[in-house]
Legacy VTK file of the C-alpha trace (Angstrom):
# vtk DataFile Version 3.0
C-alpha trace
ASCII
DATASET POLYDATA
POINTS 110 float
-19.920 52.546 -48.320
-19.331 51.254 -51.813
-16.463 52.631 -53.856
-15.101 54.560 -50.895
-11.845 55.154 -49.150
-12.015 55.411 -45.390
-9.067 56.775 -43.454
-8.983 56.100 -39.729
-6.840 58.551 -37.801
-5.035 57.366 -34.720
-4.561 58.750 -31.254
-1.364 60.662 -32.017
-3.010 62.728 -34.761
-5.814 63.656 -32.401
-3.216 64.969 -29.967
-1.174 66.787 -32.633
-4.325 68.504 -33.938
-5.383 69.300 -30.348
-8.611 67.372 -30.869
-9.617 68.977 -34.179
-9.444 65.573 -35.872
-10.666 62.699 -33.740
-9.132 59.287 -33.363
-11.850 56.816 -34.209
-12.752 53.448 -32.810
-11.975 50.890 -35.481
-14.943 48.665 -36.232
-15.853 46.569 -39.198
-19.237 45.365 -40.337
-18.670 42.488 -42.706
-20.643 42.614 -45.921
-22.087 39.347 -47.189
-22.728 40.608 -50.715
-19.278 41.347 -52.069
-15.644 41.729 -51.322
-13.802 44.170 -49.159
-10.233 45.334 -49.478
-8.232 46.816 -46.623
-4.780 48.306 -46.604
-3.540 48.860 -43.085
-0.647 51.216 -42.566
0.720 52.204 -39.192
3.359 54.773 -38.374
4.774 55.333 -34.936
7.431 57.817 -33.888
10.521 56.797 -31.933
9.903 55.723 -28.354
11.607 58.883 -27.048
9.548 61.266 -29.219
7.654 63.960 -27.349
4.084 64.250 -28.626
2.053 67.435 -28.183
-0.362 69.703 -30.052
1.268 71.490 -32.996
2.060 75.089 -31.979
0.977 76.418 -35.400
-2.487 74.920 -34.918
-2.762 76.377 -31.418
-1.877 79.818 -32.797
-4.569 79.539 -35.491
-7.190 78.687 -32.895
-6.285 81.257 -30.260
-9.704 80.893 -28.639
-9.067 77.201 -27.913
-6.701 76.136 -25.143
-4.277 73.237 -25.374
-6.255 70.086 -24.568
-3.410 67.555 -24.433
-0.154 67.842 -22.485
3.278 66.920 -23.813
4.096 63.258 -23.288
6.737 60.765 -24.325
5.494 58.250 -26.886
6.849 55.269 -24.934
4.816 56.329 -21.890
1.719 56.498 -24.069
2.412 52.994 -25.420
2.686 51.630 -21.882
-0.648 53.214 -21.013
-2.156 51.939 -24.276
-0.967 48.379 -23.607
-2.511 48.470 -20.137
-5.868 49.793 -21.378
-5.866 48.340 -24.899
-9.181 46.555 -24.860
-11.054 49.263 -23.003
-12.824 52.279 -24.447
-10.709 55.139 -25.829
-12.208 57.773 -23.565
-10.562 56.592 -20.318
-7.239 56.291 -22.160
-7.446 59.849 -23.466
-8.512 61.195 -20.087
-5.510 59.423 -18.557
-3.221 60.997 -21.177
-4.536 64.459 -20.317
-3.333 63.988 -16.740
-0.110 62.103 -17.468
2.054 65.223 -17.878
2.460 65.702 -14.145
3.562 62.082 -13.714
5.912 61.891 -16.704
9.527 62.986 -16.555
10.149 64.367 -20.031
13.888 64.567 -19.389
16.358 66.445 -21.579
14.544 65.757 -24.845
11.753 68.141 -23.854
14.196 71.012 -23.459
15.593 70.777 -26.980
LINES 1 111
110 0 1 2 3 4 5 6 7 8 9 10 11 12 13 14 15 16 17 18 19 20 21 22 23 24 25 26 27 28 29 30 31 32 33 34 35 36 37 38 39 40 41 42 43 44 45 46 47 48 49 50 51 52 53 54 55 56 57 58 59 60 61 62 63 64 65 66 67 68 69 70 71 72 73 74 75 76 77 78 79 80 81 82 83 84 85 86 87 88 89 90 91 92 93 94 95 96 97 98 99 100 101 102 103 104 105 106 107 108 109
């Protein structure tokens, strides 16, 4: 796409938006007839951050249930590292079931 800006959203934004905005698989098709410029920017929360769908978005979409459970970012990163080179779908399905296996500790009660 010439003269375009493409923004790839990551996994955490998919969770925060409860799936409204999808995390995309990053892929590049190199062009042979020109140049390409990329600016990569990554932002991660603290390892003890609890990630979950934004309550305000859940209230706006009352007909849609919460798709993702609360989870600790560090637990997600461990799962991500173990499944990094596999498809996103199994990783997201694993995150949907991780709540029962994750001890959120005192941070979740704040």
